[in-house]
C-alpha positions as CSV (number, residue, x, y, z in Angstrom):
1,M,138.8,107.2,81.9
2,A,137.9,108.5,78.4
3,T,136.2,104.9,77.7
4,L,133.9,105.2,80.8
5,L,133.0,108.6,79.5
6,A,132.2,107.6,75.9
7,F,130.2,104.5,77.2
8,L,128.2,106.7,79.9
9,L,127.5,109.1,76.9
10,L,126.4,106.2,74.5
11,L,124.2,105.0,77.3
12,L,122.8,108.5,77.7
13,S,121.9,109.2,74.0
14,Y,120.5,105.6,73.5
15,G,118.0,105.8,76.7
16,V,117.2,109.6,75.8
17,G,113.6,108.8,74.6
18,S,112.7,106.6,77.4
19,I,114.0,108.4,80.7
20,R,111.4,108.2,83.4
21,C,111.9,109.7,86.8
22,Y,110.7,108.0,90.0
23,T,110.4,109.4,93.4
24,V,112.5,106.8,95.5
25,P,111.5,106.9,99.2
26,V,114.2,107.8,101.6
27,N,113.9,104.4,103.2
28,S,113.0,101.6,100.9
29,T,113.9,98.7,102.9
30,D,110.4,98.3,104.1
31,M,109.2,98.2,100.7
32,L,111.8,95.1,100.2
33,F,110.7,93.3,102.9
34,L,106.9,93.5,102.2
35,F,107.7,92.3,98.6
36,D,109.5,89.4,99.9
37,F,106.2,88.6,102.3
38,K,104.3,89.0,99.1
39,K,106.8,86.9,97.3
40,H,105.6,84.2,100.0
41,I,101.9,84.2,99.3
42,S,100.7,81.3,97.0
43,R,97.3,82.4,96.9
44,D,95.4,85.7,96.6
45,P,92.0,84.9,95.5
46,R,90.5,88.3,96.0
47,G,93.7,90.3,94.4
48,A,94.0,91.8,97.8
49,L,97.8,92.4,96.9
50,S,97.5,93.6,93.6
51,S,98.2,96.9,94.6
52,W,101.4,95.8,96.0
53,N,103.7,96.7,92.9
54,E,106.3,99.7,92.0
55,S,103.7,101.9,90.4
56,V,102.0,102.5,93.7
57,P,103.9,104.1,96.7
58,F,104.1,101.1,99.3
59,C,102.7,103.3,101.9
60,R,99.5,103.3,100.1
61,W,99.2,99.6,99.4
62,N,96.5,97.7,100.4
63,G,96.7,96.9,104.6
64,V,99.9,99.0,104.7
65,T,99.9,101.8,107.0
66,C,103.3,104.1,107.2
67,S,104.3,106.2,110.1
68,R,103.5,110.2,109.9
69,K,106.5,110.9,112.0
70,H,109.0,108.6,110.2
71,P,107.8,108.6,106.7
72,W,108.3,105.6,104.4
73,R,108.4,103.3,107.7
74,V,105.8,100.4,108.1
75,V,103.8,101.0,111.5
76,S,100.9,98.5,111.0
77,L,100.3,95.4,108.3
78,N,96.5,94.6,108.5
79,L,95.6,91.9,106.2
80,F,92.6,90.7,108.1
81,E,90.3,88.2,106.5
82,L,91.8,88.2,103.0
83,S,91.8,84.2,102.0
84,L,95.6,84.4,101.6
85,S,97.8,81.3,101.5
86,G,101.2,80.8,101.9
87,T,103.9,81.0,104.4
88,I,104.9,83.8,106.5
89,S,108.1,85.5,105.4
90,S,110.6,86.2,108.4
91,S,111.2,89.2,106.5
92,L,108.4,90.7,108.5
93,G,110.7,90.8,111.5
94,N,112.7,93.2,109.8
95,L,110.0,95.8,109.9
96,T,111.2,97.5,112.8
97,L,108.7,100.0,113.6
98,L,105.8,97.4,113.1
99,K,103.4,97.8,115.8
100,E,100.4,96.2,114.5
101,L,100.3,93.0,112.4
102,N,96.8,91.4,111.6
103,L,97.0,88.1,109.3
104,S,94.1,86.6,111.3
105,L,91.4,84.5,109.2
106,N,93.8,83.5,106.4
107,S,95.5,80.4,105.4
108,F,99.3,80.7,106.4
109,S,101.3,77.9,107.2
110,G,105.0,76.8,108.3
111,K,107.3,77.7,111.1
């Protein structure tokens, strides 16, 4: 127990100069599913998904709309005509509150 406490104190003292605070969404699973979708995009010539990173709240990502009633839950994904290529990740099926999905006029392939 004392060793664990000493280790934690060492970690805290080592990282004091680089501590950052982030607000973590109550439900970040939708964000993980969107990251998995992005991972399957092989071509994004317009940089349409450049906002899809951890420095921007995922409800503000290009094409993503979250619920007002259930914050941090995706209800719409509209990536219409963005010249995206790749496969459509099955993780989109895990966006359980998704009501609108528009991936038309892109170049997706696969099952």
